[in-house]
matplotlib code that plots the C-alpha trace (Angstrom):
import matplotlib.pyplot as plt

x = [-25.2, -24.6, -24.2, -25.8, -22.2, -21.7, -19.1, -19.7, -19.9, -20.2, -17.9, -14.3, -13.0, -14.2, -11.5, -9.1, -5.3, -5.4, -7.7, -5.2, -2.3, -4.3, -5.1, -1.4, -0.5, -2.9, -1.4, 2.1, 0.9, -0.8, 2.6, 4.5, 1.7, 1.9, 5.5, 5.0, 2.0, 3.9, 6.7, 4.3, 2.5, 5.9, 6.8, 3.5, 3.4, 7.1, 6.7, 3.3, 5.0, 2.6, 5.4, 9.3, 11.1, 12.0, 8.5, 7.4, 9.6, 7.8, 4.4, 5.3, 5.4, 1.8, 0.5, -1.6, -3.2, -6.4, -8.0, -11.5, -11.3, -13.5, -14.9, -16.7, -13.4, -11.5, -14.2, -14.3, -10.4, -10.5, -13.2, -11.5, -8.2, -10.1, -11.8, -8.8, -7.2, -10.2, -10.1, -6.4, -7.1, -10.0, -7.5, -4.8, -7.2, -6.8, -3.1, -3.0, -1.2, 0.5, 2.3, 1.3, 0.9, -2.1, 0.2, 1.8, -1.5, -2.7, 0.5, 1.2, -2.3, -4.6, -1.7, -2.6, -0.1, 0.6, -1.8, -4.5, -4.2, -4.5, -7.4, -9.2, -8.5, -9.8, -13.0, -13.2, -12.9, -15.6, -18.0, -17.4, -18.2, -21.4, -22.5, -22.4, -19.7, -20.8, -18.0, -15.0, -12.6, -11.2, -12.2, -9.2]
y = [-24.9, -27.7, -26.6, -28.8, -30.1, -31.5, -28.8, -26.9, -23.1, -21.9, -19.8, -18.8, -21.0, -24.0, -23.1, -25.8, -25.5, -27.7, -25.1, -22.5, -24.4, -25.1, -21.5, -20.5, -23.3, -22.0, -18.4, -19.7, -21.5, -18.3, -16.5, -19.0, -18.9, -15.2, -15.4, -18.0, -16.2, -12.9, -14.7, -16.3, -13.0, -11.3, -13.9, -13.7, -9.9, -9.6, -12.5, -11.1, -7.7, -6.0, -4.3, -4.2, -6.0, -2.5, -1.6, -4.8, -4.1, -0.7, -2.3, -5.3, -3.1, -2.2, -5.8, -7.3, -10.6, -10.9, -14.2, -15.0, -15.7, -17.4, -14.2, -16.0, -17.7, -14.4, -12.5, -15.4, -15.0, -11.3, -11.1, -13.6, -11.8, -8.5, -10.1, -11.4, -7.9, -6.4, -9.1, -8.2, -4.3, -4.9, -6.8, -4.0, -1.1, -0.2, 0.0, 2.4, 5.6, 3.6, 0.8, 1.3, 4.4, 4.7, 4.8, 1.5, 0.0, 1.1, -0.1, -3.4, -4.7, -3.2, -3.6, 0.1, 1.8, 5.5, 6.1, 3.9, 6.0, 9.4, 8.2, 6.8, 10.1, 12.2, 10.0, 10.1, 13.8, 14.1, 11.9, 14.1, 17.2, 15.6, 14.5, 10.8, 10.4, 11.9, 10.8, 13.0, 10.6, 9.1, 5.6, 3.6]
z = [1.8, -0.8, -4.4, -7.1, -8.2, -4.6, -3.6, -0.3, -1.3, 2.3, 4.4, 3.7, 6.4, 4.3, 1.7, 2.1, 2.1, -1.2, -2.7, -2.0, -3.3, -6.4, -6.9, -6.6, -9.0, -11.5, -11.1, -11.8, -14.8, -16.1, -15.6, -17.5, -20.3, -20.4, -21.4, -23.9, -25.5, -25.8, -27.7, -30.0, -30.5, -31.1, -33.7, -35.5, -35.6, -37.0, -39.5, -40.8, -41.2, -38.8, -36.9, -36.7, -33.7, -32.4, -32.4, -30.6, -27.6, -27.2, -27.4, -25.3, -22.2, -22.6, -23.0, -20.1, -19.8, -17.8, -17.0, -15.8, -12.1, -9.6, -8.1, -5.3, -4.1, -4.3, -2.5, 0.3, 0.6, 0.8, 3.4, 5.5, 5.4, 6.2, 9.1, 10.6, 10.3, 12.1, 14.9, 15.4, 15.3, 18.0, 20.1, 20.1, 19.9, 23.6, 23.3, 20.5, 21.9, 24.5, 22.8, 19.0, 16.9, 14.6, 11.7, 12.8, 13.0, 9.7, 7.8, 9.8, 10.9, 8.1, 5.6, 4.1, 1.8, 2.0, -0.9, 0.8, 4.1, 2.1, 0.2, 3.3, 5.3, 2.5, 2.5, 6.4, 6.2, 3.4, 5.3, 8.4, 6.5, 5.2, 8.6, 8.0, 10.6, 14.0, 16.2, 15.7, 17.9, 14.7, 15.3, 16.7]

ax = plt.figure().add_subplot(projection="3d")
ax.plot(x, y, z, "-o")
ax.set_aspect("equal")
plt.show()
């Protein structure tokens, strides 16, 4: 599917290595800019008398810089990663219980944290209670 600007906005597999490198480069620039902007803001606030330097160090920890991002690119990348993980999960599924534990699969293949696992387990249990999930085998 060709976009009007001539760029191909199709599948995530069409994201090139150069595009990924550029994205990482932009992220590094943003990180550097955060430090510069924070210093400038600190200097401005202190010189204008808005706060004392001691107060700045307390406030600085709460500062966050958010940038507009290309949601389409991020979504494509996230979907591709999930798809790859699910493909791997499907290929090891018959070995779960023999060679791999469910927990190992969740941590290493699906990259779930302890918090993610608890949240998913709670949601699965809730859906079972509501009758949305009929199979009680627990999936993989």
